[in-house]
N, C-alpha and C positions, 0 to 999 in steps of 0.2 A: 504494499499499499504506500503510495507516494504522499509525503506530507507536504501538500501544496496549499498555499493560502490563496483565497480568492482575491482577484485584482480588480481595482476600481476602473482601471483602463489599461490597454496595452501601452508599452513603454513610449511608442511614438504616435499614439492614437490622439488626434485632437478632440477636445471636448468630451473626454470620457468621464463620467461621473457615475457613482453607484446609484442605479435606478431604484425608485420606490417600488418594491415589489410586494404584491398582496397574494397571500396564500388563498386559492380557491378551494382546494381540497388536498387531503393527505391520505395515506393508507393505500396508495396505488402500488401495484407490483410491476415496477419498471415500466412506466407509461411512456409512450411514443405516439407519433402520428397524429397530432391534435388536429381536429376540424372545427372551427368556430361556426356553429350552425345559425341560421337566420332567427331562430327562437331564443337565442342567447345561451343555449347549452353548448357544451364542448363534447364532442365525440372523439374518443382516443382509444388506442390499443394499450392493453396491459400484456407486455410480452410474455411474462411469466405467470399470467392469469391461468391459462392464456385466453383472453377474451377481448371483446369490443365493449367499451363502457361509455355511457352518457353521463357527463358531469353537469348538474344544475348550477345556476348561479349562486345558490345557497350552499353549495358543496355537497349536496346529496348525490349519490352515485347509483346508477342502475345498470344492469348488464343488458346490452343489446343482444349479444350472442356469445356463446362459447365458441372459440375458434381453435380447433385442433392444430398443434404445431407451434409456431412461434410468430404471432402476428407482430410486424415490425413497423409498418407504415400504412397509412390509410388515406383514401380520397373518396369524395362523392362523385358518382359518375352521372352521365346524361340521362339514365333512367331512374335516378333517385336512390339507387342501390349504393352501399359502401363496397369499395374495392380495397383489398388488403394485400399488401406485400408480405407474404408469409415465409419466414426463413426455415420452416419445417422443424423447429426446435434444434436449430443449429448451435444454439447457446444453451448452457446450463445455468441454473439459478445458484449464485454464490453469494453468501453473506459474509462481510468482512468489515470489522470496526464500525458496525451500525449502518453500513451502506450495502446496497444490492449491486452486484456486478454480474456482467455476462461471462460465463466461464466456458471451458472447453467443451467441445461436442461429446455427447454420450451416444454412441452408436445405437444403443438399445432404445433410445427416445427419438432419435432422428427419423422423420418421416418423408424427407425430401422437400426442396423448396417448391413453391407454388404461388400463383396469384388466386386468392380466395375472393368470392363474392358474397356478400351478406345481404339478405332481404331485411330492410329496416323495420318491416311490420311483423314478420313472423320470426325473424332471427335465423332463418334457415341459411346454412352455409353450403356452398358449392365450390368446386374447383374449377376455375376457368382455364388456367394454363399450368402445365407441370413440365413442359419441355419446349424446346425450340430447335427445329432442324435436326431432330434426332438426339439433341443434347439435353440432358435433364437439367432443369433449374436447380441451382444449388441452395441459395439463401437470398431470395429477393428481399430488398431492404426498404425501398421508398418509391413513390410513384407520383406522377403529376399528368393531368389531363390537359389536352389541347382542345381547340374549338371544332375539331373534326370528329369527335367521338372516339378518339384514340388516346392512348397514354404511354408515356415513357417511364421505364422503371430501371432501377439499378439491381444488380445481383452481386451481393457482397462476397460470395465465394466462401471458401473453407480451407483450412490447413489441417493436414493430417500427418503427424510426425514430421518428416523432412520434405513432404510433398505438399503442393498447394493447387487448388483448383482455380485456374484463371477464368475469369468471367468477363462480362461486359455490360453494355447498356442496350436495352431492348425497346421496341415499340410494338404495341399490341392494340387491337380493336376491342372495345368494351363488349361487343356482342359475341366475343369468342371466335370470330371467324379467321383471324390471322395474327401471326406473331413473327417478328424478325429481329435478328441481332443487328444493331447499327453501329456499334463500336466495340472493337476487340483489339487487344485486351484493355481492360480498366482494372486498376490496382485497388482492390477493396473498396469499390465505389459504394457510397452511402446515400447522403441526401441528394435530391435532384429538383430542379425548378426551371421555369421558363422566364425570359425577359417579358416585361409587360406588353411588348408588341408581338411576342410569340416568335421572334426570329432568331433567338439564341437559347441553346440548351446548356444549363449549368449542372454540374455535379460535384460532389466533394469526395475526395479520396481520404479515408480515415488515417491510414498509417503513413502515407507519404506527406500528409498535412498540406495538400493542394486542392485549390478550387479549380476545376477544368471547365472548358467551354468548347462548343462547336456551333457553327452557324447552321441554321435549319434551311435546307434548300426547298423542301416541300414536306408535307406531313410524313413523318417517319423516315425521312432522308436527311442526313447531315453532310456537310462539307467535309471531305477528306483533307486532313492537313498535309502540307508539304513535308519532306523528310526532316527539316529543321524548322519548325514553326512555333515561336515562343508565344504567339497570340493565344494558342490554345490553353495555356495555363494563365488563368486570371490572376491568381495570387498563391504564392508559396509561404507558408507560415514558418517563422524562425523558431529555432529551439525545439523542445519537445512539447508540441501542441497537436493533438488528434482532433479529427473532424468527424462530426456526426451529420444530422439532417439540416436542411436549410429551407429558407423561404425567401422570396424576392419581394421588396417593397415597391411602391408605386413610382419611385424615382429610379428604379432599376438597380438598386443596391442589393448585393447578396448578403443575407443575414444567416450566418452559419453557426450552428451550435458547436461550441468548442470544448472539448474534453480537456482534463487536466487543469486548465485555467479555470474551468467552470463558468461559462457564460456564453454570450452571443457576440460574435465578431461581425462587424459590418464592413463590407468591401464594395467600393464604388464600381460602376461599370467600367471605369478606366483602370481598375486594378489597384486603386489606392485605399489604404486603410482609413476608414472613417471614424469609427470608435468601437469600444468594447463595453458590453454591459455585463457586469458580474452578477452571478446568482448565488454564490456561496456553495454550489453543489458541483463537484468535479465531474459528475456524470450528467451535465446538462445536454439533452439530446435533440431538442426540436423546438420549433417556434411556428406559430401561425398567427394570422391577423383577423380580428373580428370587431364587432360593434358596428353602429350605423355609419361611422366614418372610416372604418378599418384602421383605427389608431390604437385599438387595444391589442397588445401582443400577449398571447398565451404561450407560455414556455413550460416544457416538460423537464422537471428536475428528477431524473430517473433514479439516482442513487439514493435520494431520501424519500422517493415515492410521492412527490408533490406535483400538483399543476399550480403554476404561478401566473400572475397577470401583472402588466404594467402598461402605462400609457407610453406609446411610441412616438418619437418626435416627427415621424412621417407616416402617412397612410400606407398600408399594405397594397400590394398588386391585387387586382380582383382575379379570383379563380373561376374558371369556367364551370357552369352548372351549380355554382353556390352563390345564390343571390342574397348577399348580406346587405 
């Protein structure tokens, strides 16, 4: 366990101050994938629940569905269903010094990666995709919808002994009709998001500490980089900072949950460090935007099992099929 103190700001980040964070609820079992719903609730996954949970403004929690495997990220689709990036129990539940950590894979529990679909009314769970081009999905982590009824998602992969499963970035249709790999390889890809105009795809690599990007040529097709193309790396984090999921705000800034430091780092579309918002939880994993003006940021503090909220200096980017 690393003895890391929460930071009020990154060393060279302008205007970084400790945000006033409000605890919405606690007692969650590694929350991730928050979705700020129009009715004021937040739907999120509990990876070690494993379940999809609705959190009410007063902190009350209700189970939407039990989701076998390891629900890791979630999004609302064009049909009103919840789509879940499911790592298939790629991680085990580890408690250490009062925090919850994702541990190594237990082969007896691992059921294989998949994209799951959850009916919001009945809670019925179905598997939409379990493979692509004959290759099994390993550990889908996060997803984001475009305006064409398709979604981009990351597969975080898995390490076994001295071997690692290389994975990539995928594009699939919500109706289950098609899936394809659009980036390979990607190194432990985690969070994923779109620029406000839908022309740039961003994703975070956990262990390299990099936010990557590709230009979108058409839905589900990204521009291939040149042999040496520094543009594709938006930002590389200095020191030992690991990355989790992300969201994009209305100004196009990439807001990426940053592990170890414990907070959210904001990177401009030009690749400049804007600021860092500390949470005090070294396993801060995700952020989404809600409220009538999209300026309420909901943040999952997974190590301590909390959902936090704070007023954000800028509104978030609007998500397709989510009318906040």
